[in-house]
A tleap script that builds the chain and sets N, CA, C and O, in Angstrom:
source leaprc.protein.ff14SB
mol = sequence {
  NMET ILE LYS PRO ILE THR SER GLU LYS ALA
  VAL ARG LEU LEU GLU ALA GLU ASN THR LEU
  LEU PHE GLU THR GLU ARG GLU ARG LYS LYS
  PRO GLU ILE LYS LYS GLU ILE GLU GLU ILE
  PHE LYS VAL LYS VAL VAL ALA VAL ARG THR
  PHE ILE LYS GLY ASN LYS LYS TYR ALA TYR
  VAL LYS LEU ASN LYS LYS ASN PRO ALA ILE
  ASP VAL ALA THR LYS LEU GLY MET CILE
}
set mol.1.N position { 122.162 81.441 83.603 }
set mol.1.CA position { 122.945 82.641 83.659 }
set mol.1.C position { 122.297 83.790 84.359 }
set mol.1.O position { 121.074 83.895 84.264 }
set mol.2.N position { 122.923 84.594 84.998 }
set mol.2.CA position { 122.041 85.564 85.617 }
set mol.2.C position { 122.940 86.864 85.057 }
set mol.2.O position { 124.093 86.702 84.660 }
set mol.3.N position { 122.244 88.239 85.073 }
set mol.3.CA position { 122.788 89.230 84.454 }
set mol.3.C position { 122.244 90.481 85.559 }
set mol.3.O position { 121.065 90.662 85.865 }
set mol.4.N position { 123.219 91.142 85.973 }
set mol.4.CA position { 122.879 92.077 87.014 }
set mol.4.C position { 122.165 93.416 86.217 }
set mol.4.O position { 122.408 93.779 85.066 }
set mol.5.N position { 121.366 93.934 87.026 }
set mol.5.CA position { 120.482 95.320 86.556 }
set mol.5.C position { 121.314 96.627 87.314 }
set mol.5.O position { 121.667 96.676 88.492 }
set mol.6.N position { 121.487 97.550 86.363 }
set mol.6.CA position { 121.933 98.662 86.980 }
set mol.6.C position { 121.257 99.984 86.691 }
set mol.6.O position { 121.775 100.983 86.192 }
set mol.7.N position { 120.051 99.818 87.080 }
set mol.7.CA position { 119.127 100.968 86.894 }
set mol.7.C position { 119.232 101.633 88.246 }
set mol.7.O position { 119.838 101.152 89.203 }
set mol.8.N position { 118.466 102.993 88.232 }
set mol.8.CA position { 118.504 103.721 89.181 }
set mol.8.C position { 117.886 103.062 90.709 }
set mol.8.O position { 118.290 103.247 91.857 }
set mol.9.N position { 116.878 102.327 90.248 }
set mol.9.CA position { 116.046 101.518 91.329 }
set mol.9.C position { 116.937 100.543 92.076 }
set mol.9.O position { 117.032 100.383 93.293 }
set mol.10.N position { 117.638 99.857 90.979 }
set mol.10.CA position { 118.455 98.821 91.343 }
set mol.10.C position { 119.560 99.332 92.363 }
set mol.10.O position { 119.927 98.681 93.341 }
set mol.11.N position { 120.060 100.629 91.990 }
set mol.11.CA position { 121.077 101.138 93.157 }
set mol.11.C position { 120.487 101.421 94.326 }
set mol.11.O position { 121.080 101.061 95.343 }
set mol.12.N position { 119.278 102.081 94.447 }
set mol.12.CA position { 118.405 102.531 95.390 }
set mol.12.C position { 118.348 101.211 96.448 }
set mol.12.O position { 118.733 101.285 97.615 }
set mol.13.N position { 117.792 99.983 95.819 }
set mol.13.CA position { 117.635 99.064 96.487 }
set mol.13.C position { 119.035 98.528 97.089 }
set mol.13.O position { 119.042 98.083 98.237 }
set mol.14.N position { 120.078 98.564 96.414 }
set mol.14.CA position { 121.411 98.022 96.857 }
set mol.14.C position { 121.849 98.908 98.201 }
set mol.14.O position { 122.485 98.412 99.131 }
set mol.15.N position { 121.449 100.173 98.162 }
set mol.15.CA position { 122.070 101.143 99.401 }
set mol.15.C position { 120.805 100.865 100.395 }
set mol.15.O position { 121.155 100.755 101.570 }
set mol.16.N position { 119.632 100.750 100.196 }
set mol.16.CA position { 118.881 100.994 101.184 }
set mol.16.C position { 118.407 99.816 101.902 }
set mol.16.O position { 118.040 99.853 103.076 }
set mol.17.N position { 118.425 98.517 100.998 }
set mol.17.CA position { 117.952 97.310 101.491 }
set mol.17.C position { 118.908 96.073 101.311 }
set mol.17.O position { 118.498 94.915 101.397 }
set mol.18.N position { 120.137 96.392 101.069 }
set mol.18.CA position { 120.992 95.349 100.783 }
set mol.18.C position { 120.724 94.322 99.903 }
set mol.18.O position { 121.049 93.152 100.102 }
set mol.19.N position { 120.063 94.786 98.812 }
set mol.19.CA position { 119.451 93.909 97.836 }
set mol.19.C position { 119.960 94.007 96.517 }
set mol.19.O position { 120.058 95.148 96.065 }
set mol.20.N position { 120.354 92.918 95.698 }
set mol.20.CA position { 120.848 93.242 94.369 }
set mol.20.C position { 119.713 92.557 93.441 }
set mol.20.O position { 119.097 91.539 93.757 }
set mol.21.N position { 119.541 93.287 92.239 }
set mol.21.CA position { 118.620 92.927 91.105 }
set mol.21.C position { 119.352 92.352 90.014 }
set mol.21.O position { 120.299 92.955 89.510 }
set mol.22.N position { 118.912 91.036 89.551 }
set mol.22.CA position { 119.304 90.376 88.539 }
set mol.22.C position { 118.050 89.800 87.538 }
set mol.22.O position { 116.962 89.336 87.879 }
set mol.23.N position { 118.580 89.994 86.252 }
set mol.23.CA position { 117.653 89.303 85.294 }
set mol.23.C position { 118.159 87.859 85.073 }
set mol.23.O position { 119.368 87.637 85.005 }
set mol.24.N position { 117.292 86.935 84.967 }
set mol.24.CA position { 117.631 85.631 84.797 }
set mol.24.C position { 116.647 84.931 83.862 }
set mol.24.O position { 115.774 85.585 83.292 }
set mol.25.N position { 116.778 83.555 83.686 }
set mol.25.CA position { 115.885 82.695 82.638 }
set mol.25.C position { 114.631 82.442 83.446 }
set mol.25.O position { 114.538 82.259 84.659 }
set mol.26.N position { 113.700 82.471 82.533 }
set mol.26.CA position { 111.952 82.182 83.270 }
set mol.26.C position { 112.031 80.875 83.859 }
set mol.26.O position { 111.157 80.620 84.688 }
set mol.27.N position { 113.029 79.846 83.573 }
set mol.27.CA position { 112.709 78.459 84.104 }
set mol.27.C position { 113.535 78.417 85.459 }
set mol.27.O position { 113.459 77.483 86.257 }
set mol.28.N position { 114.216 79.377 85.598 }
set mol.28.CA position { 114.993 79.294 87.161 }
set mol.28.C position { 114.029 79.420 88.160 }
set mol.28.O position { 113.094 80.218 88.094 }
set mol.29.N position { 114.265 78.527 89.231 }
set mol.29.CA position { 113.649 78.660 90.493 }
set mol.29.C position { 114.272 79.237 91.571 }
set mol.29.O position { 115.499 79.280 91.491 }
set mol.30.N position { 113.755 79.701 92.576 }
set mol.30.CA position { 114.411 80.509 93.474 }
set mol.30.C position { 115.583 79.887 94.201 }
set mol.30.O position { 116.549 80.617 94.423 }
set mol.31.N position { 115.619 78.479 94.645 }
set mol.31.CA position { 116.647 77.907 95.229 }
set mol.31.C position { 117.843 77.849 94.251 }
set mol.31.O position { 119.002 77.832 94.665 }
set mol.32.N position { 117.538 77.818 92.998 }
set mol.32.CA position { 118.843 77.794 92.153 }
set mol.32.C position { 119.266 78.952 91.878 }
set mol.32.O position { 120.424 78.982 91.460 }
set mol.33.N position { 118.644 80.079 91.982 }
set mol.33.CA position { 119.173 81.447 91.919 }
set mol.33.C position { 120.019 81.727 93.139 }
set mol.33.O position { 121.203 82.056 93.073 }
set mol.34.N position { 119.295 81.565 94.320 }
set mol.34.CA position { 120.133 81.366 95.542 }
set mol.34.C position { 121.590 80.683 95.573 }
set mol.34.O position { 122.597 81.221 96.032 }
set mol.35.N position { 121.531 79.612 95.097 }
set mol.35.CA position { 122.602 78.723 95.203 }
set mol.35.C position { 123.697 79.360 94.376 }
set mol.35.O position { 124.846 79.483 94.799 }
set mol.36.N position { 123.292 79.766 93.158 }
set mol.36.CA position { 124.546 80.597 92.030 }
set mol.36.C position { 124.921 81.688 92.679 }
set mol.36.O position { 126.132 81.910 92.678 }
set mol.37.N position { 124.152 82.514 93.294 }
set mol.37.CA position { 124.759 83.681 93.889 }
set mol.37.C position { 125.634 83.616 94.765 }
set mol.37.O position { 126.675 84.269 94.843 }
set mol.38.N position { 125.043 82.451 95.771 }
set mol.38.CA position { 126.171 82.257 96.999 }
set mol.38.C position { 127.409 81.649 96.454 }
set mol.38.O position { 128.442 81.983 97.034 }
set mol.39.N position { 127.519 80.829 95.461 }
set mol.39.CA position { 128.596 80.192 94.903 }
set mol.39.C position { 129.638 81.225 94.151 }
set mol.39.O position { 130.849 81.325 94.349 }
set mol.40.N position { 128.924 81.864 93.354 }
set mol.40.CA position { 129.600 82.950 92.457 }
set mol.40.C position { 130.392 84.252 93.329 }
set mol.40.O position { 131.508 84.685 93.040 }
set mol.41.N position { 129.599 84.700 94.355 }
set mol.41.CA position { 130.140 85.699 95.009 }
set mol.41.C position { 130.594 85.497 96.599 }
set mol.41.O position { 131.166 86.357 97.269 }
set mol.42.N position { 130.272 84.379 96.978 }
set mol.42.CA position { 130.930 83.814 98.363 }
set mol.42.C position { 130.267 84.773 99.314 }
set mol.42.O position { 130.959 85.414 100.105 }
set mol.43.N position { 128.738 84.922 99.266 }
set mol.43.CA position { 127.911 85.737 100.332 }
set mol.43.C position { 126.871 84.824 100.769 }
set mol.43.O position { 126.686 83.747 100.204 }
set mol.44.N position { 126.216 85.208 101.720 }
set mol.44.CA position { 124.996 84.417 102.291 }
set mol.44.C position { 123.855 85.350 101.942 }
set mol.44.O position { 123.778 86.556 102.179 }
set mol.45.N position { 122.876 84.462 101.258 }
set mol.45.CA position { 121.679 85.008 100.860 }
set mol.45.C position { 120.530 84.771 101.683 }
set mol.45.O position { 120.222 83.626 102.017 }
set mol.46.N position { 119.776 85.939 102.085 }
set mol.46.CA position { 118.616 85.849 103.090 }
set mol.46.C position { 117.334 85.552 102.293 }
set mol.46.O position { 116.638 84.636 102.732 }
set mol.47.N position { 116.935 86.169 101.229 }
set mol.47.CA position { 115.888 85.947 100.678 }
set mol.47.C position { 116.038 86.296 99.009 }
set mol.47.O position { 116.799 87.172 98.597 }
set mol.48.N position { 115.217 85.496 98.168 }
set mol.48.CA position { 114.950 85.887 96.811 }
set mol.48.C position { 113.661 85.897 96.544 }
set mol.48.O position { 112.900 84.957 96.772 }
set mol.49.N position { 113.305 87.148 95.962 }
set mol.49.CA position { 112.017 87.210 95.493 }
set mol.49.C position { 112.098 87.404 93.884 }
set mol.49.O position { 113.096 87.835 93.305 }
set mol.50.N position { 110.912 87.025 93.270 }
set mol.50.CA position { 111.116 86.786 91.819 }
set mol.50.C position { 109.781 87.632 91.074 }
set mol.50.O position { 108.718 87.772 91.679 }
set mol.51.N position { 109.987 88.131 89.779 }
set mol.51.CA position { 108.795 88.479 89.368 }
set mol.51.C position { 108.997 88.477 87.796 }
set mol.51.O position { 110.112 88.675 87.314 }
set mol.52.N position { 107.986 88.269 87.090 }
set mol.52.CA position { 107.957 88.240 85.592 }
set mol.52.C position { 107.352 89.462 84.929 }
set mol.52.O position { 106.248 89.920 85.223 }
set mol.53.N position { 108.182 89.956 83.995 }
set mol.53.CA position { 107.566 90.966 83.288 }
set mol.53.C position { 107.707 90.775 81.941 }
set mol.53.O position { 108.870 90.636 81.564 }
set mol.54.N position { 106.839 90.729 81.101 }
set mol.54.CA position { 106.913 90.579 79.685 }
set mol.54.C position { 107.514 89.149 79.585 }
set mol.54.O position { 106.968 88.237 80.208 }
set mol.55.N position { 108.518 88.938 78.893 }
set mol.55.CA position { 109.116 87.718 78.656 }
set mol.55.C position { 110.508 87.407 79.437 }
set mol.55.O position { 111.336 86.570 79.079 }
set mol.56.N position { 110.587 88.157 80.453 }
set mol.56.CA position { 111.831 88.278 81.293 }
set mol.56.C position { 111.558 87.828 82.662 }
set mol.56.O position { 110.403 87.897 83.082 }
set mol.57.N position { 112.506 87.371 83.404 }
set mol.57.CA position { 112.151 87.217 84.774 }
set mol.57.C position { 113.408 87.835 85.646 }
set mol.57.O position { 114.617 87.707 85.453 }
set mol.58.N position { 112.785 88.460 86.544 }
set mol.58.CA position { 113.796 89.242 87.526 }
set mol.58.C position { 113.950 88.608 88.851 }
set mol.58.O position { 113.130 87.786 89.262 }
set mol.59.N position { 115.004 88.982 89.537 }
set mol.59.CA position { 115.126 88.265 90.816 }
set mol.59.C position { 115.783 89.381 91.761 }
set mol.59.O position { 116.865 89.917 91.523 }
set mol.60.N position { 115.057 89.621 92.746 }
set mol.60.CA position { 115.561 90.636 94.048 }
set mol.60.C position { 116.260 89.430 94.792 }
set mol.60.O position { 115.725 88.384 95.159 }
set mol.61.N position { 117.648 89.835 94.939 }
set mol.61.CA position { 118.415 88.951 95.911 }
set mol.61.C position { 118.797 89.641 97.221 }
set mol.61.O position { 119.706 90.470 97.197 }
set mol.62.N position { 118.179 89.361 98.334 }
set mol.62.CA position { 118.706 90.092 99.671 }
set mol.62.C position { 119.728 89.315 100.400 }
set mol.62.O position { 119.608 88.136 100.733 }
set mol.63.N position { 120.783 90.110 100.625 }
set mol.63.CA position { 121.998 89.489 101.261 }
set mol.63.C position { 122.031 89.509 102.598 }
set mol.63.O position { 121.277 90.380 103.031 }
set mol.64.N position { 122.677 88.822 103.558 }
set mol.64.CA position { 123.049 88.912 104.870 }
set mol.64.C position { 123.638 90.187 105.245 }
set mol.64.O position { 124.453 90.744 104.510 }
set mol.65.N position { 123.258 90.677 106.366 }
set mol.65.CA position { 123.940 92.018 107.017 }
set mol.65.C position { 125.462 91.918 106.936 }
set mol.65.O position { 126.109 92.946 106.740 }
set mol.66.N position { 126.049 90.779 107.070 }
set mol.66.CA position { 127.685 90.593 107.161 }
set mol.66.C position { 128.153 90.719 105.730 }
set mol.66.O position { 129.359 90.843 105.516 }
set mol.67.N position { 127.258 90.695 104.705 }
set mol.67.CA position { 127.744 90.797 103.301 }
set mol.67.C position { 127.134 92.012 102.509 }
set mol.67.O position { 126.073 91.863 101.903 }
set mol.68.N position { 127.819 93.243 102.510 }
set mol.68.CA position { 127.139 94.437 102.128 }
set mol.68.C position { 127.079 94.073 100.465 }
set mol.68.O position { 128.042 93.671 99.813 }
set mol.69.N position { 125.762 94.305 99.964 }
set mol.69.CA position { 125.634 94.328 98.617 }
set mol.69.C position { 126.460 95.246 97.749 }
set mol.69.O position { 126.749 94.990 96.580 }
set mol.70.N position { 126.837 96.387 98.437 }
set mol.70.CA position { 127.690 97.211 97.650 }
set mol.70.C position { 129.132 96.448 97.297 }
set mol.70.O position { 129.744 96.781 96.283 }
set mol.71.N position { 129.495 95.711 97.926 }
set mol.71.CA position { 130.836 95.031 97.834 }
set mol.71.C position { 130.739 94.004 96.625 }
set mol.71.O position { 131.708 93.722 95.919 }
set mol.72.N position { 129.465 93.476 96.461 }
set mol.72.CA position { 129.189 92.545 95.396 }
set mol.72.C position { 129.071 93.411 94.002 }
set mol.72.O position { 129.631 92.973 92.997 }
set mol.73.N position { 128.452 94.449 93.963 }
set mol.73.CA position { 128.096 95.620 92.985 }
set mol.73.C position { 129.516 95.903 92.462 }
set mol.73.O position { 129.914 95.686 91.318 }
set mol.74.N position { 130.220 96.428 93.499 }
set mol.74.CA position { 131.547 96.862 93.128 }
set mol.74.C position { 132.457 95.851 92.218 }
set mol.74.O position { 133.098 96.246 91.244 }
set mol.75.N position { 132.428 94.479 92.668 }
set mol.75.CA position { 133.087 93.407 91.878 }
set mol.75.C position { 132.375 93.397 90.506 }
set mol.75.O position { 133.070 93.158 89.519 }
set mol.76.N position { 131.123 93.622 90.360 }
set mol.76.CA position { 130.536 93.342 89.089 }
set mol.76.C position { 130.664 94.609 88.193 }
set mol.76.O position { 130.305 94.602 87.015 }
set mol.77.N position { 131.182 95.674 88.802 }
set mol.77.CA position { 131.210 96.973 87.881 }
set mol.77.C position { 130.129 97.801 87.963 }
set mol.77.O position { 130.126 98.783 87.220 }
set mol.78.N position { 129.068 97.593 88.817 }
set mol.78.CA position { 127.897 98.373 88.686 }
set mol.78.C position { 128.026 99.740 89.178 }
set mol.78.O position { 127.239 100.640 88.885 }
set mol.79.N position { 129.234 99.889 90.076 }
set mol.79.CA position { 129.215 101.188 90.832 }
set mol.79.C position { 130.652 101.540 90.597 }
set mol.79.O position { 131.115 102.583 91.059 }
savepdb mol mol.pdb
quit
């Protein structure tokens, strides 16, 4: 399960770098996250970066230029 993050930093990343920020389970690997995002939102993912803070894992998902992250954010109700 992935959960979108809607902080100010997440919105800045969305606009500046075409990147979405999600919270996910610690056990999830980058290829699993990439596949899930591509299937759910029908977009092309360029890169996935992850980091763990406390007991939570966060994933920065950079989308292809042809797939504006703002469109995905709108679908999710983030904006």
